[in-house]
C-alpha positions in Angstrom: -110.3 -70.0 86.3 -107.9 -71.0 89.2 -109.2 -74.3 90.0 -109.0 -75.8 86.6 -105.6 -74.8 86.4 -105.1 -76.6 89.7 -106.9 -79.5 88.9 -104.5 -80.1 86.0 -101.5 -79.6 88.0 -102.6 -82.0 90.5 -103.1 -84.3 87.9 -99.6 -83.6 86.7 -98.2 -84.2 90.1 -99.9 -87.7 90.4 -98.6 -88.7 86.9 -95.2 -87.3 87.9 -95.1 -89.2 91.3 -95.9 -92.6 89.6 -93.4 -91.7 87.0 -90.5 -91.4 89.7 -91.7 -94.4 91.7 -91.6 -96.6 88.8 -88.1 -95.5 87.8 -86.9 -95.9 91.3 -88.3 -99.3 91.6 -86.7 -100.3 88.3 -83.1 -99.5 89.6 -81.3 -102.6 89.9 -79.0 -101.8 92.7 -79.1 -104.2 95.5 -77.7 -101.7 98.0 -80.5 -99.2 97.1 -83.4 -101.5 97.3 -84.6 -100.3 100.6 -84.3 -96.5 100.0 -85.9 -96.5 96.5 -88.8 -98.8 97.9 -89.5 -96.2 100.7 -89.2 -93.3 98.4 -91.4 -94.9 96.2 -94.1 -95.6 98.9 -93.9 -91.8 99.9 -94.5 -90.5 96.4 -97.3 -93.2 96.3 -99.0 -92.0 99.5 -98.8 -88.4 98.4 -100.2 -89.2 94.9 -103.1 -91.0 96.6 -103.6 -87.7 98.9 -103.3 -85.3 96.0 -105.9 -87.7 94.1 -108.1 -87.1 97.1 -107.8 -83.5 97.2 -108.5 -83.4 93.2 -112.0 -84.9 94.1 -112.4 -82.1 96.6 -111.3 -79.7 94.5 -113.9 -80.8 91.8 -116.7 -81.6 94.0 -116.6 -85.1 93.4 -116.6 -86.7 96.8 -120.4 -87.7 96.7 -119.7 -89.3 93.3 -117.6 -91.5 94.8 -118.6 -92.2 98.5 -115.7 -94.6 99.2 -113.5 -91.6 99.0 -114.8 -90.5 102.5 -112.2 -90.3 104.8 -110.2 -92.7 102.5 -106.7 -91.0 103.1 -107.2 -89.7 106.8 -104.7 -91.9 108.1 -102.1 -91.8 105.3 -100.6 -88.6 106.8 -99.4 -90.7 109.8 -97.1 -92.8 107.3 -95.2 -89.8 105.7 -93.2 -88.7 108.5 -91.7 -92.4 109.0 -91.3 -92.7 105.4 -89.5 -89.7 105.1 -86.8 -90.3 108.1 -86.4 -94.0 107.1 -85.7 -93.1 103.5 -82.9 -90.5 104.6 -81.4 -93.2 106.9 -81.4 -95.7 104.2 -79.6 -92.8 102.1 -77.2 -91.9 104.5 -76.2 -95.0 106.2 -74.6 -98.2 105.2 -76.4 -99.9 108.2 -79.3 -101.7 107.1 -82.7 -101.2 108.7 -83.7 -103.4 111.4 -87.4 -104.7 111.9 -87.6 -102.5 114.6 -88.0 -99.9 112.0 -91.6 -101.1 111.5 -92.4 -99.7 114.8 -92.4 -96.0 113.4 -95.9 -97.4 111.5 -97.4 -98.1 114.8 -99.6 -95.2 114.9 -100.5 -95.5 111.3 -101.4 -99.0 111.7 -103.6 -98.5 115.0 -105.2 -95.4 113.2 -106.4 -97.6 110.1 -107.6 -100.4 112.1 -109.5 -98.1 114.1 -110.9 -96.8 110.9 -111.8 -100.0 109.4 -115.6 -100.0 110.6 -116.0 -97.0 108.8 -114.3 -97.9 105.6 -116.4 -101.4 105.9 -119.5 -99.6 105.4 -121.3 -99.4 102.3 -121.4 -96.8 99.7 -124.9 -95.6 100.8 -123.7 -95.5 104.4 -120.8 -93.3 103.5 -123.0 -91.3 101.3 -125.7 -90.8 104.3 -122.6 -89.8 106.3 -121.6 -87.1 104.2 -125.1 -85.4 103.7 -125.1 -85.1 107.7 -121.5 -83.7 107.6 -121.7 -80.4 109.6 -117.9 -79.2 110.0 -114.9 -81.2 111.7 -115.9 -82.9 114.9 -113.9 -82.6 117.9 -112.3 -85.8 117.8 -111.2 -85.3 114.3 -109.4 -82.1 115.2 -107.7 -83.6 117.8 -106.7 -86.3 115.4 -105.7 -83.7 112.9 -103.5 -81.8 115.4 -101.7 -85.3 116.7 -101.2 -86.2 113.2 -99.7 -82.8 112.5 -97.2 -82.9 115.7 -96.0 -86.5 114.8 -95.4 -85.0 111.3 -93.3 -82.1 112.5 -91.3 -84.2 115.2 -90.2 -86.5 112.2 -89.2 -83.3 110.1 -87.3 -82.2 113.1 -85.6 -85.8 113.2 -84.8 -85.6 109.5 -83.0 -82.3 109.9 -80.9 -83.8 112.7 -80.3 -86.7 110.5 -79.1 -84.8 107.6 -76.9 -82.2 109.6 -74.7 -84.8 110.7 -73.4 -85.8 107.2 -71.0 -83.4 105.5 -72.2 -81.7 102.8 -69.4 -82.0 100.0 -71.6 -84.8 98.4 -73.9 -83.7 95.7 -76.4 -86.3 97.0 -76.3 -84.9 100.5 -77.0 -81.0 99.0 -80.0 -82.2 96.9 -81.5 -83.9 99.8 -81.0 -80.6 102.2 -82.7 -79.1 99.3 -85.6 -81.7 99.3 -85.7 -81.1 103.3 -86.4 -77.5 102.8 -89.2 -78.7 100.0 -90.7 -81.1 102.8 -90.8 -78.0 105.5 -92.6 -75.7 102.8 -95.1 -78.7 102.4 -95.6 -79.1 106.0 -96.3 -75.5 106.5 -99.0 -75.5 104.0 -100.3 -78.5 105.6 -100.6 -76.6 108.8 -102.6 -74.1 106.8 -105.1 -76.4 105.3 -105.7 -78.1 108.5 -106.4 -74.8 110.2 -108.9 -73.9 107.1 -110.7 -77.0 107.4 -111.0 -77.0 111.2 -112.1 -73.1 111.4 -114.2 -73.6 108.2 -112.3 -70.2 107.0 -113.7 -68.4 104.0 -110.8 -68.2 101.3 -110.2 -67.9 97.5 -108.8 -71.6 97.8 -110.4 -74.3 99.8 -108.6 -76.3 102.1 -108.4 -79.3 99.7 -106.6 -77.0 97.2 -104.0 -75.8 99.9 -103.4 -79.5 101.1 -102.9 -80.5 97.6 -100.5 -77.7 96.6 -98.4 -78.6 99.6 -97.9 -82.3 98.6 -97.7 -81.1 94.9 -94.5 -78.8 96.1 -92.9 -82.0 97.3 -93.5 -84.2 94.1 -92.1 -81.4 92.0 -89.2 -80.8 94.0 -88.3 -84.5 93.9 -88.7 -84.5 90.1 -86.4 -81.6 89.8 -83.9 -83.1 92.2 -84.1 -86.5 90.4 -83.2 -84.8 87.1 -80.1 -82.9 88.7 -78.9 -86.4 90.3 -80.8 -89.8 89.9 -81.9 -90.5 93.3 -81.8 -94.3 92.8 -78.2 -94.2 92.9 -75.5 -93.3 95.7 -72.1 -94.3 96.5 -72.0 -97.5 98.8 -71.1 -95.1 101.7 -70.9 -91.5 101.6 -67.3 -90.6 102.0 -66.0 -88.0 104.4 -64.2 -85.1 103.0 -60.4 -85.8 102.1 -57.9 -84.5 104.6 -55.7 -81.8 103.3 -52.1 -82.9 102.5 -50.5 -80.7 105.3 -52.6 -82.4 108.0 -51.4 -85.9 106.9 -47.9 -84.5 106.7 -48.3 -83.2 110.2 -49.2 -86.3 111.7 -47.2 -88.7 109.5 -44.7 -89.3 112.4 -47.4 -89.8 115.2 -47.1 -93.2 116.5 -49.6 -95.0 118.5 -48.9 -96.1 121.6 -49.1 -99.7 123.1 -52.2 -99.5 124.8 -54.1 -97.5 121.9 -52.5 -100.0 119.4 -53.9 -102.9 121.5 -57.2 -101.4 122.2 -57.5 -100.3 118.4 -56.7 -104.2 117.2 -59.2 -105.6 119.3 -61.6 -103.2 118.1 -60.8 -103.7 114.5 -60.8 -107.6 115.0 -64.5 -107.6 116.3 -65.5 -105.3 113.7 -64.2 -107.7 111.0 -65.6 -110.6 112.9 -69.1 -109.6 113.5 -69.7 -106.8 111.0 -67.6 -108.3 108.2 -67.4 -105.2 106.4 -64.9 -106.7 104.1 -68.0 -108.2 102.5 -68.5 -104.7 100.8 -66.4 -104.9 97.5 -66.7 -100.9 97.4 -65.3 -100.3 101.0 -62.5 -97.8 101.2 -60.0 -97.1 104.4 -61.9 -94.1 105.3 -65.1 -96.1 105.5 -63.7 -98.7 108.0 -62.0 -96.1 110.1 -65.3 -94.5 110.5 -66.7 -97.6 111.5 -64.1 -98.5 114.0 -64.1 -94.9 115.4 -60.3 -94.1 114.0 -58.8 -91.7 111.8 -57.9 -93.0 108.3 -53.9 -92.5 109.1 -54.4 -94.6 112.3 -55.9 -97.4 110.8 -53.4 -97.3 108.0 -50.5 -97.2 110.2 -52.1 -100.2 112.6 -52.7 -102.2 109.6 -49.2 -101.8 108.1 -47.2 -102.3 111.2 -49.3 -105.0 112.8 -51.1 -106.9 110.2 -48.7 -108.1 107.9 -49.4 -106.0 104.9 -51.3 -103.0 103.8 -55.0 -102.1 103.8 -55.9 -104.1 100.5 -54.0 -107.3 101.7 -55.8 -107.2 104.9 -59.3 -106.8 103.1 -58.1 -109.5 100.7 -56.9 -112.0 103.4 -60.4 -111.7 105.3 -62.1 -112.2 101.7 -60.2 -115.2 100.7 -60.6 -116.7 104.1 -64.4 -116.1 103.6 -64.3 -117.7 100.4 -62.7 -120.5 101.5 -65.4 -121.3 104.2 -68.1 -120.8 101.5 -66.3 -123.3 99.1 -66.0 -126.0 102.0 -69.7 -125.5 102.8 -72.0 -128.5 101.4 -75.0 -126.4 101.6 -73.5 -123.9 99.0 -72.1 -126.6 96.7 -74.5 -125.5 93.9 -73.6 -121.8 94.2 -71.0 -120.7 91.5 -67.6 -119.7 92.6 -68.5 -116.1 91.1 -71.4 -115.8 93.2 -69.5 -116.9 96.4 -66.5 -114.5 95.5 -68.8 -111.7 95.1 -70.6 -112.3 98.6 -67.1 -112.5 100.0 -66.3 -108.9 98.9 -64.3 -109.4 95.5 -65.4 -106.9 92.6 -64.1 -109.1 89.5 -63.4 -112.7 88.7 -59.5 -112.0 87.6 -59.0 -110.3 91.1 -60.3 -113.0 93.0 -58.7 -115.9 91.2 -55.1 -113.9 91.4 -55.2 -113.1 95.2 -56.8 -116.8 95.7 -54.1 -118.4 94.1 -51.6 -116.2 95.9 -52.7 -117.0 99.3 -54.0 -120.5 98.9 -51.3 -121.8 96.4 -54.2 -123.2 93.9 -57.3 -121.8 92.1 -60.9 -121.6 93.8 -61.9 -124.5 91.5 -58.8 -126.7 92.8 -59.7 -125.7 96.2 -63.4 -126.8 96.0 -62.4 -129.9 94.3 -59.9 -130.8 97.1 -62.6 -130.3 99.5 -64.8 -133.3 97.8 -62.3 -135.4 97.6 -62.1 -138.1 100.7 -59.4 -137.7 103.4 
């Protein structure tokens, strides 16, 4: 009676995983593209493993011989996908190509398995008939895979703990982490049952499928509470209480601190160009240059000829001017270039540009085309 119920639950979890993955991939929010793709890939990996467990639960491996060891290396991709997804969600820093190194164990294991994967269905069926329990090398590989997964779970916990929990998104991600921990614990049980050939009411395939089903349904519940495909451009730090702001309102930066902070701010604006983020807040920039919001506001107001908004708009106008003078971007629309420069609207861009340059962006571009 239990196996038919689990069988339907596995199919429901597979369908749920595909549905969430499709929903995430359909979100048109550029800054979320990487995070959504990573979570979609993770869900599809789990769907594949649950599907494999469904075959085992229904004793269908021999009817589909190419399923033999088909998902044995996928577990090595789970930890990296979880960690990189959370990194993409909780940080505005884009993932570099070095992030691909996280998948090196998965790629190496898959390449090592290729000779087996390329066998014919008859050869794989004969291999199944001669199966007599887990060989020692598969036991070692399973333990290594489990150790890697647990290491990544620990790394994800440390990553999430560094972020304040005032955001609904962060709180829900922490709940997901607890679901991942439960899944990992059940995976340990499933591996032990398979290696030790334990007699139990539930087969190891069933326990393994349940462990992943927990994650899929936890993700679905989280998605219903708060859409996982969306988040603020940067997770804001908790607002400072009013008394604290009043307490430090009269504190002045020393000359040495001022010069060091100005140099740090200038380097940040030149190299990282945070002003191109149209949602940039004072708190976000302060965090990037390791200053308090009050210190940064004071620094800009007293040394940069305007307030925070004026400071950002000056850099955005300069960036737009360079783009309008660039022959390689002559075919791009002014609106597209202004968005890349950090402006959120055409009206705001025209107003600020004309105030600083004395002419409209269109006139500025035409002037650039006119021979001297």
